[in-house]
C-alpha positions as CSV (number, residue, x, y, z in Angstrom):
1,M,0.3,0.0,0.1
2,K,1.5,3.5,-1.1
3,N,2.9,5.4,1.9
4,H,1.7,2.9,4.3
5,K,4.5,2.1,7.0
6,Y,5.4,-1.2,8.3
7,I,7.4,-2.2,11.4
8,F,8.7,-5.8,11.4
9,I,9.5,-7.2,14.7
10,V,11.8,-10.3,14.9
11,G,13.3,-12.1,17.7
12,G,17.0,-13.0,18.8
13,V,18.8,-15.4,20.9
14,M,15.9,-17.4,22.3
15,S,12.0,-17.8,22.0
16,G,10.0,-16.4,24.8
17,V,11.9,-13.1,25.0
18,G,9.0,-10.9,24.6
19,K,8.3,-9.9,21.4
20,G,4.7,-10.1,21.9
21,I,4.7,-7.6,24.7
22,A,7.2,-5.6,22.7
23,C,4.9,-5.4,19.8
24,A,1.8,-4.7,21.7
25,S,3.7,-1.8,23.3
26,I,5.2,-0.3,20.4
27,G,1.5,-0.1,19.2
28,K,0.2,1.3,22.3
29,I,2.8,4.2,22.3
30,L,2.1,4.9,18.6
31,Q,-1.4,5.2,19.4
32,S,-0.7,7.7,22.2
33,R,0.7,9.8,19.1
34,G,-2.5,9.7,17.2
35,F,-1.9,6.9,14.7
36,R,-4.1,4.0,13.8
37,V,-2.1,0.8,14.3
38,N,-2.7,-2.5,12.6
39,P,-0.8,-5.3,14.7
40,I,-0.4,-8.7,12.6
41,K,1.2,-12.1,14.3
42,I,3.0,-14.5,12.1
43,D,3.5,-17.9,13.6
44,P,5.9,-20.3,11.8
45,Y,4.2,-23.7,12.5
46,L,2.4,-25.8,10.0
47,N,-0.9,-25.9,12.1
48,V,-3.6,-24.1,10.2
49,D,-4.6,-22.2,13.5
50,A,-4.0,-22.8,17.1
51,G,-7.1,-24.6,17.7
52,T,-6.1,-28.2,17.6
53,M,-2.8,-27.3,19.6
54,N,-2.0,-29.0,23.2
55,P,-2.4,-25.9,25.6
56,K,0.8,-27.2,27.6
57,E,2.9,-26.8,24.2
58,H,1.4,-23.8,22.7
59,G,0.0,-21.9,25.7
60,E,-3.5,-20.2,25.5
61,V,-5.6,-20.5,22.2
62,F,-7.1,-16.9,21.8
63,V,-10.1,-16.2,20.0
64,L,-11.1,-13.4,17.8
65,E,-14.4,-12.0,17.2
66,S,-14.6,-13.8,13.9
67,G,-13.9,-17.3,15.4
68,L,-10.6,-17.7,14.5
69,E,-8.3,-19.6,17.0
70,C,-5.0,-18.0,17.4
71,D,-1.8,-17.4,19.3
72,Q,-2.1,-15.8,22.8
73,D,-0.1,-12.7,21.4
74,M,-3.3,-11.7,19.8
75,G,-4.7,-11.3,23.2
76,N,-1.8,-9.1,24.5
77,Y,-2.3,-6.8,21.2
78,E,-6.0,-6.2,22.1
79,R,-5.6,-5.9,25.7
80,F,-2.9,-3.4,25.3
81,M,-4.6,-1.3,22.4
82,D,-8.1,-1.9,23.3
83,V,-9.1,-3.0,19.8
84,A,-11.0,-6.1,18.2
85,L,-8.7,-7.4,15.5
86,H,-9.8,-9.1,12.4
87,E,-8.7,-12.6,11.3
88,E,-6.5,-11.0,8.6
89,N,-4.4,-10.1,11.7
90,Y,-3.1,-13.5,12.1
91,M,-1.4,-16.1,9.8
92,T,0.6,-19.3,10.1
93,N,3.0,-21.2,7.6
94,G,-0.2,-23.5,7.7
95,M,-2.5,-21.1,6.3
96,V,-0.1,-20.0,3.6
97,F,1.1,-23.3,2.3
98,K,-2.5,-24.6,2.3
99,T,-3.5,-21.5,0.4
100,V,-0.7,-21.9,-2.2
101,I,-1.1,-25.8,-2.5
102,D,-5.0,-25.6,-2.8
103,R,-4.4,-23.1,-5.6
104,E,-1.8,-25.0,-7.4
105,R,-4.1,-28.1,-7.1
106,S,-7.0,-25.9,-8.9
107,L,-4.7,-24.8,-11.4
108,G,-4.6,-21.4,-10.1
109,Y,-1.1,-21.1,-11.3
110,N,-1.8,-22.0,-14.8
111,G,0.6,-25.2,-14.7
112,R,3.7,-23.0,-13.8
113,C,6.4,-24.4,-11.3
114,V,5.3,-23.3,-7.8
115,E,8.2,-22.6,-5.4
116,P,8.4,-21.5,-2.0
117,L,10.8,-18.6,-2.4
118,F,8.5,-16.8,-4.7
119,H,4.9,-18.1,-4.2
120,I,4.9,-18.5,-0.4
121,V,6.4,-15.3,0.1
122,E,4.1,-13.5,-2.2
123,E,1.2,-15.1,-0.6
124,S,2.6,-13.7,2.7
125,L,2.9,-10.2,1.5
126,A,-1.0,-10.5,-0.1
127,R,-2.1,-11.4,3.4
128,I,-0.2,-8.5,5.0
129,H,-1.6,-6.1,2.4
130,A,-5.3,-7.5,2.9
131,S,-4.9,-6.9,6.5
132,V,-3.7,-3.1,5.8
133,K,-6.8,-2.7,3.6
134,K,-9.2,-3.8,6.1
135,S,-7.8,-1.8,9.2
136,E,-7.3,1.4,7.2
137,A,-4.3,1.8,9.6
138,D,-1.3,4.3,9.5
139,I,1.2,1.8,10.6
140,T,1.2,-1.9,10.4
141,L,3.2,-4.1,13.0
142,V,4.5,-7.3,12.0
143,E,5.6,-9.6,14.5
144,I,7.5,-12.7,13.1
145,G,7.2,-16.0,15.7
146,G,10.2,-17.9,16.4
147,T,13.8,-16.8,16.6
148,V,15.7,-15.3,14.0
149,G,18.0,-18.2,12.2
150,E,15.3,-20.9,12.4
151,Y,14.3,-22.4,9.2
152,Q,10.5,-22.3,9.9
153,N,10.1,-18.6,9.8
154,A,12.8,-17.9,7.1
155,L,10.3,-17.2,4.4
156,F,8.4,-14.6,6.5
157,V,11.9,-12.7,6.9
158,E,12.4,-13.0,3.3
159,A,8.8,-11.5,2.9
160,A,9.8,-8.6,5.1
161,R,13.2,-8.3,3.0
162,T,11.2,-8.1,-0.2
163,M,8.7,-5.5,1.3
164,K,11.8,-3.4,2.5
165,L,13.2,-3.6,-1.2
166,R,10.1,-2.5,-2.8
167,N,9.5,0.1,-0.1
168,P,12.8,1.2,1.4
169,E,11.6,4.2,3.3
170,D,8.4,2.7,4.7
171,V,9.8,-0.5,6.2
172,I,12.0,-0.8,9.5
173,F,13.1,-3.8,11.5
174,V,13.1,-4.1,15.2
175,L,15.2,-6.9,16.9
176,V,14.0,-8.0,20.3
177,S,17.2,-9.9,21.8
178,Y,18.2,-11.3,25.1
179,L,21.3,-10.3,26.9
180,P,22.2,-13.2,29.2
181,I,23.8,-12.5,32.7
182,P,25.5,-15.8,33.8
183,H,25.6,-16.4,37.2
184,M,29.0,-18.0,36.9
185,V,30.4,-14.7,35.0
186,G,28.3,-12.0,36.6
187,E,28.6,-10.1,33.5
188,M,26.0,-9.2,31.0
189,K,27.1,-10.7,27.6
190,T,26.5,-9.2,24.2
191,K,27.8,-11.7,22.0
192,P,24.5,-13.7,21.5
193,T,22.8,-10.5,20.2
194,Q,25.6,-9.7,17.8
195,Y,25.2,-13.0,16.4
196,A,21.4,-12.6,16.1
197,I,22.3,-9.2,14.3
198,R,24.8,-10.9,11.9
199,T,22.2,-13.7,11.3
200,M,19.7,-11.1,10.2
201,N,22.4,-9.8,7.8
202,T,22.8,-13.0,6.4
203,Y,18.9,-12.6,5.1
204,G,19.7,-9.2,3.6
205,V,18.3,-7.1,6.2
206,N,19.7,-5.3,9.3
207,P,17.7,-4.1,12.3
208,D,17.2,-0.4,12.8
209,I,16.1,-0.9,16.5
210,I,17.6,-3.3,19.0
211,I,15.4,-3.9,22.0
212,A,17.6,-5.2,24.6
213,R,15.9,-7.4,26.8
214,A,17.6,-8.4,30.2
215,E,17.4,-9.1,33.8
216,R,18.7,-5.5,34.3
217,P,19.1,-2.2,32.4
218,L,21.8,-2.1,29.6
219,D,24.7,-0.1,30.6
220,D,26.4,2.5,28.4
221,Q,29.5,0.0,27.7
222,R,27.3,-2.8,26.6
223,K,25.0,-0.3,24.4
224,R,28.0,0.9,22.6
225,K,29.3,-2.4,22.1
226,I,25.9,-3.6,20.5
227,A,25.8,-0.4,18.5
228,D,29.5,-0.7,17.1
229,F,29.3,-4.4,16.3
230,G,25.6,-4.3,15.0
231,N,26.1,-1.2,12.8
232,I,23.3,0.4,14.7
233,P,23.2,4.1,15.8
234,Y,23.7,4.3,19.5
235,E,20.5,6.1,20.1
236,N,18.5,3.2,18.4
237,I,19.5,0.7,21.4
238,I,16.7,0.5,23.7
239,S,17.2,-0.9,27.2
240,A,14.3,-3.3,28.2
241,P,15.2,-4.8,31.5
242,D,12.5,-7.1,33.5
243,V,9.7,-5.0,35.3
244,E,7.4,-5.3,38.0
245,M,4.5,-5.8,35.4
246,I,4.0,-6.1,31.6
247,Y,2.1,-2.9,31.8
248,D,5.3,-0.9,32.4
249,V,6.9,-1.7,29.2
250,P,5.1,1.1,27.2
251,L,5.8,3.3,29.7
252,N,9.5,2.8,29.3
253,F,9.4,2.8,25.9
254,D,7.7,6.4,25.9
255,K,10.4,7.4,28.5
256,D,13.2,6.5,26.2
257,G,11.5,8.3,23.2
258,L,11.0,5.2,21.0
259,S,8.2,6.7,19.2
260,D,10.1,9.4,18.0
261,I,12.8,7.2,17.0
262,I,10.4,5.1,14.8
263,L,8.7,8.3,13.3
264,S,11.9,9.4,12.2
265,L,13.3,6.2,10.7
266,L,9.8,5.8,8.9
267,H,9.9,9.6,7.6
268,M,6.8,10.5,9.5
269,K,5.4,13.5,11.6
270,G,4.0,12.8,15.1
271,K,0.2,13.8,15.0
272,L,0.3,14.6,18.7
273,K,2.6,14.5,21.7
274,S,2.5,11.4,23.8
275,D,-0.3,11.0,25.9
276,M,0.2,8.0,28.1
277,L,-1.5,9.7,31.2
278,P,-4.5,7.2,31.3
279,W,-2.2,4.1,31.3
280,R,0.3,5.8,33.5
281,K,-2.6,6.6,36.2
282,M,-3.9,2.9,36.1
283,V,-0.2,1.4,36.2
284,Q,0.5,3.9,39.3
285,K,-3.0,2.9,40.7
286,A,-2.1,-0.8,40.5
287,K,1.4,-0.4,42.2
288,K,0.0,1.8,45.0
289,A,-2.7,-1.0,45.7
290,E,-2.2,-2.4,49.4
291,D,-5.2,-4.6,50.1
292,E,-4.7,-8.1,48.8
293,V,-7.1,-10.4,47.1
294,T,-6.1,-14.1,47.1
295,I,-7.6,-16.2,43.9
296,A,-7.4,-20.0,43.4
297,L,-7.5,-21.1,39.6
298,I,-8.3,-24.6,39.6
299,G,-7.5,-26.2,36.3
300,K,-5.5,-29.1,34.9
301,Y,-3.0,-27.7,32.2
302,F,-0.5,-26.0,34.7
303,K,2.1,-28.9,35.2
304,T,4.8,-29.5,32.5
305,G,7.1,-31.9,33.9
306,D,8.7,-29.9,36.9
307,Y,7.2,-26.6,35.8
308,F,3.9,-24.7,36.0
309,L,2.5,-23.2,32.8
310,S,0.6,-20.3,33.7
311,D,0.3,-19.0,30.2
312,V,-2.4,-21.5,29.4
313,Y,-4.8,-19.2,31.3
314,I,-3.0,-15.9,30.6
315,S,-6.1,-13.9,29.3
316,V,-7.8,-14.9,32.6
317,I,-4.8,-14.0,34.8
318,E,-4.6,-10.6,33.0
319,S,-8.5,-10.2,33.4
320,L,-8.3,-10.6,37.1
321,K,-5.4,-8.2,37.5
322,H,-7.3,-5.8,35.6
323,A,-10.2,-6.1,37.7
324,A,-8.4,-6.1,40.9
325,Y,-6.3,-2.9,39.9
326,L,-9.5,-1.0,39.0
327,I,-10.9,-1.3,42.8
328,D,-7.4,-0.8,44.3
329,C,-6.4,-4.7,45.1
330,K,-3.2,-6.2,44.6
331,P,-4.2,-9.8,43.4
332,K,-2.3,-13.0,44.6
333,F,-3.0,-16.3,42.6
334,E,-2.6,-19.8,43.4
335,W,-2.6,-22.5,40.7
336,I,-4.2,-25.7,41.7
337,D,-4.2,-28.9,39.6
338,S,-7.6,-30.3,40.0
339,L,-6.2,-34.0,39.8
340,D,-4.9,-33.1,43.5
341,Y,-8.4,-33.4,44.9
342,E,-8.9,-36.7,43.1
343,E,-5.9,-38.1,44.7
344,D,-6.8,-36.7,48.1
345,P,-10.2,-35.2,48.4
346,S,-9.6,-33.8,52.0
347,L,-7.7,-31.2,50.5
348,V,-10.6,-29.4,49.0
349,S,-11.1,-27.9,52.5
350,T,-8.2,-25.7,51.9
351,L,-10.1,-23.7,49.4
352,S,-11.6,-21.9,52.6
353,S,-8.5,-19.9,52.9
354,Y,-8.9,-18.0,49.4
355,D,-11.2,-15.1,48.7
356,G,-12.5,-16.4,45.6
357,I,-12.3,-19.5,43.3
358,L,-12.2,-19.6,39.5
359,V,-12.6,-22.7,37.2
360,P,-11.6,-21.9,33.8
361,G,-12.3,-23.6,30.4
362,G,-11.0,-26.8,29.4
363,F,-11.9,-30.0,27.5
364,G,-11.8,-33.7,28.2
365,S,-12.2,-35.9,31.2
366,R,-9.0,-35.6,33.1
367,G,-9.4,-33.9,36.4
368,I,-13.1,-33.4,36.1
369,E,-14.1,-35.0,39.2
370,G,-11.6,-33.0,41.0
371,K,-13.2,-29.8,39.8
372,I,-16.7,-31.0,40.7
373,Q,-15.6,-31.7,44.3
374,A,-14.2,-28.1,44.4
375,I,-17.4,-26.3,43.0
376,R,-19.3,-28.2,45.4
377,Y,-17.2,-27.3,48.3
378,V,-17.1,-23.3,47.5
379,R,-20.9,-23.4,46.6
380,E,-21.9,-25.0,50.1
381,K,-19.4,-22.8,51.9
382,K,-20.5,-19.8,50.0
383,I,-17.0,-19.0,48.6
384,P,-17.2,-16.4,45.7
385,Y,-17.4,-18.6,42.4
386,F,-16.5,-17.8,38.9
387,G,-16.9,-20.3,36.3
388,L,-15.6,-20.1,32.7
389,C,-17.0,-22.1,29.7
390,Y,-16.5,-25.6,31.0
391,G,-16.5,-24.0,34.7
392,M,-20.3,-23.3,34.0
393,Q,-21.0,-26.8,32.6
394,L,-19.4,-28.6,35.6
395,A,-21.4,-26.1,38.0
396,L,-24.4,-27.4,36.6
397,V,-23.4,-30.9,36.6
398,E,-22.4,-30.8,40.3
399,Y,-25.7,-28.8,41.0
400,A,-27.8,-31.5,39.2
401,R,-26.0,-34.3,41.2
402,N,-26.2,-32.9,44.9
403,E,-29.3,-30.3,44.6
404,M,-31.6,-32.1,42.2
405,G,-30.9,-35.6,42.8
406,F,-29.5,-36.6,39.6
407,A,-26.6,-38.8,41.0
408,D,-25.1,-39.6,37.7
409,A,-25.6,-36.4,35.9
410,H,-22.9,-35.5,33.6
411,T,-21.8,-33.9,30.3
412,T,-21.9,-36.0,27.3
413,E,-18.3,-35.1,26.6
414,V,-17.2,-37.4,29.3
415,H,-20.2,-39.8,30.0
416,R,-22.1,-40.3,26.8
417,K,-24.5,-42.9,28.3
418,T,-25.3,-40.6,31.4
419,S,-29.3,-40.8,32.2
420,H,-29.2,-37.3,32.8
421,P,-27.4,-35.4,30.2
422,V,-27.7,-32.0,31.5
423,I,-24.9,-30.8,29.3
424,D,-24.9,-32.1,25.8
425,I,-23.4,-31.8,22.2
426,L,-24.7,-29.1,19.8
427,P,-26.7,-31.0,17.2
428,E,-24.9,-29.5,14.4
429,Q,-21.3,-30.6,15.6
430,V,-22.4,-34.4,15.8
431,E,-21.4,-35.0,12.3
432,N,-18.3,-33.1,12.6
433,L,-17.1,-35.3,15.6
434,R,-18.1,-38.5,13.8
435,S,-15.9,-37.7,10.9
436,G,-13.0,-36.7,13.2
437,N,-13.1,-32.9,12.1
438,Y,-12.2,-31.1,15.2
439,G,-10.6,-28.1,13.7
440,A,-12.5,-25.1,13.9
441,S,-15.8,-27.3,14.6
442,M,-17.1,-25.4,17.7
443,R,-19.3,-22.6,18.4
444,L,-16.6,-20.0,18.0
445,G,-16.3,-16.2,18.1
446,V,-18.6,-13.4,19.1
447,Y,-22.6,-14.2,19.8
448,P,-25.2,-12.0,21.2
449,A,-27.0,-12.7,24.7
450,V,-29.8,-10.9,26.3
451,L,-29.6,-10.2,30.3
452,V,-32.1,-10.7,32.8
453,K,-33.0,-7.6,34.8
454,G,-32.4,-8.0,38.8
455,T,-29.4,-10.3,38.2
456,I,-25.7,-10.0,39.0
457,A,-24.8,-10.3,35.5
458,Y,-27.4,-7.4,34.7
459,H,-25.9,-5.1,37.4
460,A,-22.4,-5.8,36.3
461,Y,-22.9,-5.1,32.8
462,S,-25.2,-2.2,33.2
463,H,-22.7,-0.5,35.3
464,A,-20.0,-0.7,32.7
465,T,-20.4,2.4,30.9
466,Q,-17.1,2.2,29.0
467,G,-15.4,-0.4,26.8
468,R,-17.1,-2.9,25.0
469,W,-20.0,-3.1,27.0
470,S,-21.8,0.3,26.7
471,P,-25.6,0.4,27.3
472,A,-25.8,1.7,23.9
473,Q,-25.7,-1.9,22.5
474,S,-29.2,-2.2,24.1
475,S,-32.8,-1.1,23.7
476,E,-35.3,0.0,26.2
477,N,-36.8,-3.7,26.5
478,E,-33.6,-5.6,26.8
479,F,-29.8,-5.5,27.7
480,R,-27.9,-7.2,24.9
481,I,-24.2,-8.1,25.3
482,K,-21.9,-9.6,22.9
483,E,-19.3,-12.3,24.0
484,R,-16.7,-14.7,22.4
485,H,-17.1,-18.4,22.6
486,R,-15.2,-21.6,22.1
487,H,-17.0,-24.6,22.8
488,R,-18.9,-27.7,21.5
489,Y,-21.5,-28.5,24.4
490,E,-24.0,-26.5,25.6
491,V,-26.6,-26.8,28.6
492,N,-29.3,-29.3,27.5
493,P,-32.6,-27.3,26.7
494,E,-34.5,-30.3,28.2
495,Y,-33.1,-29.5,31.8
496,V,-33.5,-25.8,31.8
497,T,-37.0,-25.6,33.5
498,Q,-35.7,-28.3,36.2
499,F,-32.7,-26.2,36.9
500,E,-34.9,-23.1,37.4
501,K,-37.3,-24.8,39.8
502,N,-34.5,-25.9,41.7
503,G,-32.9,-22.2,42.3
504,V,-30.5,-21.7,39.4
505,M,-30.8,-18.6,37.4
506,F,-29.9,-18.3,33.8
507,S,-29.4,-14.5,33.7
508,G,-28.1,-14.5,30.2
509,V,-29.6,-16.4,27.3
510,S,-29.3,-16.3,23.6
511,P,-31.9,-14.0,21.7
512,D,-33.9,-16.8,20.7
513,R,-34.0,-18.1,24.3
514,V,-32.7,-21.5,23.4
515,L,-28.8,-21.3,24.8
516,M,-27.9,-20.6,28.1
517,E,-25.1,-18.2,28.5
518,I,-24.6,-17.2,32.1
519,M,-25.8,-19.1,35.2
520,E,-25.9,-17.8,38.8
521,L,-27.5,-18.4,42.2
522,P,-29.5,-15.7,43.8
523,Q,-27.7,-13.6,46.1
524,E,-29.9,-14.5,49.2
525,T,-28.4,-18.1,48.3
526,H,-24.8,-17.1,47.7
527,P,-22.9,-13.8,47.6
528,F,-21.4,-14.4,43.8
529,F,-21.9,-17.8,42.1
530,V,-21.6,-16.7,38.4
531,A,-20.5,-18.8,35.3
532,T,-20.5,-18.1,31.9
533,Q,-20.6,-20.3,28.7
534,F,-18.6,-17.6,26.8
535,H,-14.9,-16.7,27.6
536,P,-15.3,-13.1,29.0
537,E,-11.4,-13.0,29.5
538,F,-11.1,-12.3,25.7
539,T,-12.7,-9.0,26.0
540,G,-11.4,-7.1,29.0
541,S,-8.1,-4.7,29.1
542,L,-6.1,-2.5,31.3
543,L,-8.1,0.4,31.0
544,H,-11.4,-1.4,30.6
545,P,-11.7,-4.3,32.7
546,H,-14.2,-6.8,32.3
547,P,-17.6,-6.0,34.1
548,L,-17.8,-10.0,35.6
549,F,-14.4,-10.1,36.5
550,T,-14.7,-6.7,38.3
551,E,-17.8,-7.8,40.2
552,F,-16.1,-11.2,41.1
553,I,-13.0,-9.6,42.6
554,R,-15.1,-6.8,44.2
555,V,-17.2,-9.7,46.3
556,A,-14.0,-11.5,47.0
557,S,-12.4,-8.6,48.4
558,E,-15.4,-7.9,50.6
559,R,-15.1,-11.6,51.7
560,R,-11.4,-10.8,52.9
561,K,-12.5,-7.7,54.5
562,S,-15.1,-9.4,56.5
563,K,-12.9,-12.2,57.5
564,K,-10.6,-9.8,59.1
565,K,-13.3,-8.2,61.3
């Protein structure tokens, strides 16, 4: 696109160095200067999307409004920039290769020889241009996944080089590289980053900016060494030390004048002076919070060998943080593997020490009975509970078993022959499962729901006058919301009336009243027992926390204060 500007962000030395946060932060500071920013994530794996990947291997699967299942960095972009991204903002090697191969099979190339170095590169560029056209942005950020030097992402770097060749004044490269401080040496080492720069040079490109990630700030000596050996201006070396919270990163970039450097390299004039005041105020508010609130997250994807992988639930964790910061609380989390309760049921009593309990989404049978035991305990002990997706389905299974007398009540995802299938498969998904078509076969993306007046959910949403939950979405007769989904199973309509007769309130339902989107217990029965079929964690941000998370944290905080009296 003529005069459109592009920033390609590449990682050096190792994965997990923070390219996604760096990309989101660059987007934020450019937004603060009045520019429209379009972030794109390119993943190098051959999966067509992230939907069928194991969370332990890939981390959280983030879902866009369109229903595309993608990398968790897309969530970082949305949370930092307060935007809802399009499916054109994400691509994988699998998507690109599949498109090219399908086109070749249908004679789309008129019998010509199809080659990676040209046709894959051109398809990658075409996808970037399509995203630019849809976004109508001023600047596009393209994060290339993986680490420079890997063959998996080489074709995407080649695409970036090609774009630079065609538009030399409109394209810059940012290398996010790690500078280790080996304990036995005690000195920050620049050599790995020097090698990363030289590896980029072998592709025919040179980084214009280095974001130097390290445990500590980069000193002058190290900065000059990188500048001299990397052929990069000294002032374009940006120190990016570990920070107290990820929301410090754009503030640090802003303080170092990174937006001015970028605009100069792209031959652009700043529309505005940087306005990071709202962001800075919220970060300061978060750091000054003194009251703690302790939340236990009960899942089954935490353990990976000897380590815990909290990235599986990163959107949930960040949504809890946003809500806590808003009400001047400092959140503390405990990650609990639900299998522990199956091995030792007595451990469930330890949940009474927490201010609130959250059961996030998931799939399959492993650890399910442990979650159900935990849900029963927090319901009976009146501990604030928030269930997401599977967390709602299992809450209803537990209630049906222990309050409605249906001892074998279950979801047919786990027990197909249960005599009380309170959670059942979507009819349109039966054929997909029968044929083994699991990819993108769920109810995915944004769907509307109507809220019932006088409920916790209605109160929470109707008081959220900013962000994506404005009352302008509603009419005089009903309050409508739109939230993102990722599931195959639903509350069985045949049991809705029985649930309601036994004290369950479905406070959010689909416009046709067929699908149950939110369940809760009356506040006279339980202070906060709310669960959603959708994933509210996908739509909150630092400046606009999700209303249900905010209400959950507020009630959990009140429980903590009451225990102290």
